[in-house]
N, C-alpha and C positions, 0 to 999 in steps of 0.2 A: 504494500500500500504506500503510495506516495503522499506525503503530507509536508506542510511547511511550518507546522506548529506542534508542540507537545503541551498537553493539558494536565494540570495537577488539581486534584480535588480531594478534599477531606469529607468523608461521609459521616452520617450520624449512626449508621448501623452497617452490618456486614451483608445486607441484602444485595448490594451491587455485585458481589462475586458470583451470585447465582445467574447473572445475566451475561457472563462473559465466557470466552473460550479459554479454559485453564490448560496451559501447556505443561507446567511443572508446579508442584506444590510441596512445601516442606514446613514443618513446625520446628522452631528452634527457641532456645532460651538465650536472650541477650541481656546480660546483667541478671536482674531478678524478674524480668518480664518475659512471658511467653508470647512469641510472634508466629503468625502464619504468613509465610512468604510465598508469593505466587508470581510466576511469569505467565502472562496472559496473552491472548492473541493480538492485543494492541499495545503491550508493554509490561506494566507490573501492577500488582495489587498487594498491599501489605496491611495486615491487621493485627492488633493486640487487644482483643476484647476485654481483657482484665483492666485496661486503662482507658477503654472507650476510644481507641485509635483505629481509624479506617482510612487508608490512603490509596488512591488510584492515580496512576500516571499513565496517560494514554495518548496515542496519536490521533484518536477519534474524539471529537468534542463530546463532552458528557451530555446525556439526554436529561430531560426534565427541566423544571423551571429554574433550578439553581445554576448560577454561573460557576465556572471553574474558579478555584482559589488563585490560580496563576496560569497564564498562557505564555509559553516560552517560544519565541520565534527561532527557527533553525538558522541562526546567523552566527558565524564565528565571533567569539568574544563576548557574547551576551552572558551576563551573570545576573543572578537574583538571589535574594535572601527572603525566605518566607518563615513567619512564626505562626505556629498553630497551638492553641491551648485546648487541653482536655480538662476534666475536673481537677486533676492533681498533677498534671504533667505539662511541660512545655516542649514542643518539638520545633527544632531549628532545622530548616532545610536550605542548604546551599545548592544552587543550580549553576552549572558552568557549561556553556556550549564551546566545544574545542575541536581542533582538527582531528580527524579520524585517526591519524598516525599517533596521537597522544593517548589514545584509549588502550588499556591493557588487553591482552589476548583473552578470549572467552575461556580458555583452558585454565587461567589463573583464578577464576571466580568460583565461589561456592555453588552457584547455580548459573546455568546459561542455557539459552535456547537460540538456535539459528533459524531465522525466518527466511533467509536467502543468502546469496553470495555477499559476505561482508556485513550483513544485516543481522544483528543479534541484540538481545537484552541479557544483561548479567546482573547478579546480586552477590555482593560480598558482605560478610558480616563478621563481627567479633563477639565472642561469648563473654568477654570481660565486662563490657559496658553496652548499654543499649544504643549502638551506632551501626548503621549499615550504609552501603554505597551501591548505587545502581549505575549502569551504563546502558544507553540506548544508541545504537549506531545507525547512521543513515548514509550508506555508501554513495547514493545518488547525489548527495551534497558534499561528500567527503568530510562529514561532521559526526561528532558524537555528543550526546548530552549526558553529563555526569550529575547525579544528585547525591548529596551526602546528608543523611538525616541523623541528628543527635537528639536523643530524648533525655530529658532531665526532670526529676521530681520537683514539683513546685516547692516542696519543703526543704530541698537541698540548698543550703545557704552558701555552698562553696562556689568559687568562680570556675566556670566551665569554659574551656577553649571553644572558640567558634569553629564550626565545621569548615573543612577546606576541601578543595576539589582534587587534589593530587596526593 
């Protein structure tokens, strides 16, 4: 599918996952939070029901009356920083559109799915803290979109480093 934008939306429930084509799915513990990670037909879906966190990143504009929380144009050098609040957590998402050559190989990721020649979605995570990174590649533009999500408890008074793209 050729697109010129990537859409990020935080949902209120996990119902959205029932309407998409799931390519791969895995449940992992990141820090003390259980996450369901999924590569879907149009990019990725990640949820942590225990903290009411539901994120979909897709190259297809979300349906329904709600607008996406962010629209990322597939233009080299575009960056964005999105903050999302749940009842007890803050999610910081850094978005970085970069040359395809800067994206790591899909083999280095914890999860990856190849949609076509050079077109893939990957998810990499760490079990130490609730942080994960995704890459969505678009060979037709020679670009990749990297998202880095860092989840922090609202009660955590420590200073947390801002997410970064590399």
